[in-house]
C-alpha positions, 0 to 999 in steps of 0.5 A, a space after each residue: 544495530 539497525 533495530 535502534 531505528 524506527 520501522 514502518 509496517 505496510 499492510 495492503 488491504 485484503 482481497 476484493 471482487 476486483 482483485 480477483 478479476 484483475 480490474 483496476 481499482 482506484 477510487 471505487 470504494 470496493 468491499 472486501 470479499 469473505 476471503 479478504 476479511 479472513 485474510 485481514 483478520 489473520 494480520 492481527 496474529 501476525 502483528 500481535 505484540 508489536 507496538 506502533 506510535 502511529 497507525 494510518 489508513 487510507 479512507 477507502 473501505 477496503 483499507 479501513 476494513 482491513 485495519 479494523 479486522 487487524 485490530 487497529 480500527 479504533 486507534 487508526 487515523 485516516 490519511 487522505 494521501 494513502 488513497 490508491 492511484 486514481 485510475 480515471 477512465 481506466 477504472 474498473 478495466 483490466 489490463 488487457 481491456 486497457 491495452 485494446 484501447 491503448 496498446 503498450 499502455 503501462 500504468 507507471 509510465 502512462 498514468 490514467 487519462 482523467 486520473 492520476 499520473 505517476 508524478 501525482 501519486 509520487 507527490 502524495 507518497 513523498 508527503 507521507 514519507 516526509 511525515 514518517 521520517 519525522 517519527 521516532 517510533 514504529 508506525 503502521 500503514 494500511 493502504 493499496 498496491 500501487 500506492 505502496 509500490 510507489 512508496 517503496 521506491 520513494 522510501 529508497 530514493 529510487 525513481 518512482 517508476 521503479 515501484 512497478 518492480 515491487 510486486 505486492 499481494 493482497 493482505 501482504 505485510 512489508 516493512 521498511 526502515 533504516 540500516 546504518 543511519 537514517 540516511 540509509 533507507 532499506 526494505 527489511 521485509 516485502 510481500 510477506 503472506 506466510 501467515 495467511 491460510 487460504 
């Protein structure tokens, strides 16, 4: 049975002002909106009754606040590698604004000038994946859209750029784990927002 293997719960932070406007948010330490706080609190009921050996959060306040409102703030460890993709010169810009400067730009192919490349992010993600694979119990991560997209690809052993296909909404919960053995990584749930009442 696949339930004998540990599962990894992945929570994306709640809504921020820039997720509403579609501005790229990497290292900017944005707060949650009131709706983002409400949705983050709703994660608590979704996770109720589950036990985690480890709870990790990005150091950025949108992830830490989501973690706190979900009921895990006091036991979470801050893990620097969970920080969002550094958007460099494209920080705060929308996709259309970026493409006016750089037609055809794609984050997962081109990265960000004076920020991180896909290789940079995948290197951080791989370190996190390797740490998690050493655990024998479930863990819970609070992180960010692009980080978690790359995480999903790396977890499955796919090229990191395939992460662009794993859409993820704010305050969404996903689960990765294993199937027949630890050599058989799978996605068990992705982008679950069914518990949110907007």
